N, C-alpha and C positions, 0 to 999 in steps of 0.2 A: 773448743773443737780443733781438730788437726786441720792443716791446710788441705790435705787430701779429701777430708770430709767436706770441707767448704767447696772445693772444686766439684765434687759430686753433687752437692746441693745446687751449685750454679747451673750444672747441666740439666738437672731436673726442673729447675725453675724456668730455664730457657724454653724447654719443650712445653711446659704448662702455659707459659704466657704467650708464646708465638702461635699456639694453636687457636684458630678462630672459635669464638663463642658468642653469647648474647652481647657482651660488652664490646667486643670487636665489631660485631655487626652494627651496633648502635653508633660507634664512632665512624664507621664507613658511611652509614646513612647520613649522619650529621655533617661529615666532611663534604659530601656531595651537595647537600641542600643548603648548608649554612657556612661552609668554609672552615679552614683549619682552626682559626682562633676560637670560634664559637664551639667547634667540636672538642677543643681542648678542655672547655668547661665541663662537658659531659664526661671526659676522661678523668678529670679531677674528682668528679662526683663518684665515679665507679671506684677509684682508688681510695677515696674516703671511706666508702662502704667496706672495702677490703681491710683497711686499717681498723675499723670498728669491729669487724669480725675477728681479727687477730687478737684484739684486746679482750673481747668477750670470751674467746677460747682460752686465753691466758688466765682469765679470771675463774675458769672452771665451768663456765656455763655450757661450753661445748660438750662436756661430759654429761651434763644433764640432758642435753638434746640427744646424745647418743643412746641414752637409756629410756627416754620418754617418748613413747609412740605418739601420744596426743599432741605434744608440743611440736614434734617433727612434722606431723601431718598438717597442723595449722600453718606453719611457716611454708611448707612445701606448696600447699594449695594457694596460698597468697601469692607466692612466686609464679605459679602456673597461671593464675588469673591475670597478673600484671603483664607477663610476657604475651599472653593471648590478647590482652587489650591493645598493646602496642602493635601486635601483628595485624589484628583486624583493622585498626585505625590506619595503618600504613597501607595495607592491601587495598582498601577501598578509598584511598586518597584520590581526590579529583585533580591533583596537580599533574599537568601534562607536559610542562616544560621546566627546565632548570635554568635560572638566570643568576649567575654569579659573576657577571662582568665586573671588572675591577672598578671599585668606587660606587657600585650599585648593589644593594642587598635585595634579595627577592622579597616579595610582599609577605611570604609565609615565614620569614626569619623569626626564630624564637629568641627570647632573651637569654643571656648567659646563665642567669639564675634558674630559668626553666630547664635549660639543658643540663645544668649541674644536678638538679634534683632528679631529673630523668636518669642520669648516669648513676646517681646514688641508689635509686630504686632498682635499676637493672643489675648493678653490681652486687646488691644485697639480696636479690630475689631468689637466690639458690641456697636453701638451707644446708645443702651438702658441703658448702664452703666451710661451715662451722666444723663439720666432721672432718673435713680435709685438713684444716689447720690443727685440729686437736690430735689427729693421728700422724700427720706428716712431720710437723716440727720436732716432736720428741725423738724421732729417729736420727736427727742431726745434732742434738744437744748432748753435751757431755754432762751426765748427772753428778760427776765428781767436782765440777767447777761451777762458778757463779752462773746462774741460769739467765738472769735478767739481761746482762750484756750480750749473751749469745742470742737470746730472743730478739733483742733490738737489731743485731746485725742481720739475722735471718729475715726479720720483718722488713727492714730498710732495703735489703737486697731485692726481695720480692716486689716491693712497691716500685723501686726504680725500674725493674724489668717490665712490670705491668704498665707503668706510665709511658715508658719508651715505646712499647709495641702498640699501645692504643693510639698514641700520637702518630706513629709511623703509618698505621692503617688509615687514620684520618687524612694525613697528608697525601698518601697515595690516592685515596678516593677523590680528594679535591683536584688532583692533577688530571684525573680521567673525567672530571665533570664536564669539560667541553664536549667530549664525545657523546655524553648523555643529553646534550642540549638539542640534538636532532629530535624533531617532533616524534612523539610516541615512545622514545626510549626511556624517558623519565617514568612514564606509566608502567612500562615493562619492569623497570628497576624496582618500583614500589610494590608491584605484585610479587616479585621474587623475594625482596627483603621481608615483606609482610608474611609471606608463606614460611620463610626461614624462622622468623620470630615465633610463629605459631608452632612450627616443628620443634623449636627449642622448648617451648612450654609443654608440648606433648611428651618430649623426652624427659623433662623434669618430672612429669606426672608418673613416670615409670620407676623413678628412683626409690629404692627401699632403704629403710634405716640401717639394715645390716650390710 
């Protein structure tokens, strides 16, 4: 690919990764409740799902999803159910305070493994990602040149941007956590983030295969 094409790709990826979505919201929530280090495990899980989706798309399964209404619907509603599950669980959380004082973890801190798999499921919960990578990547690949190196460059670039912004949002959230330690604000945050997760699931439910 030409350098001009790559810069155009960088601009597109920047816009796509900086825009908040379910994975960003997850990292913000984890950053507030569990700190940056544990939130990073969730970010890695989300990026792992993205890598898997890219590989699946490269293998041609994205094309199958693009033409199979039944497979698309199954994946879509699994994603909707998981986002709704996280949303309801967060919305009705009984946690009323956030305690992330240095050297002391809150009683509700999750393990890194648990946060990793949560990130993996959130990152892979949208079947439209398969269609996105199937339709998006070919526009920037030169069919006259070796495609694998181009795919690896595009994929690595996307992963780096995605991981950077997920970590950035988690770090920002951890910085504002002290503000949320005021009694009642944690509950307000849980209501807001839970409703947003539910909204993301509802939005995913409206996605059509075409």
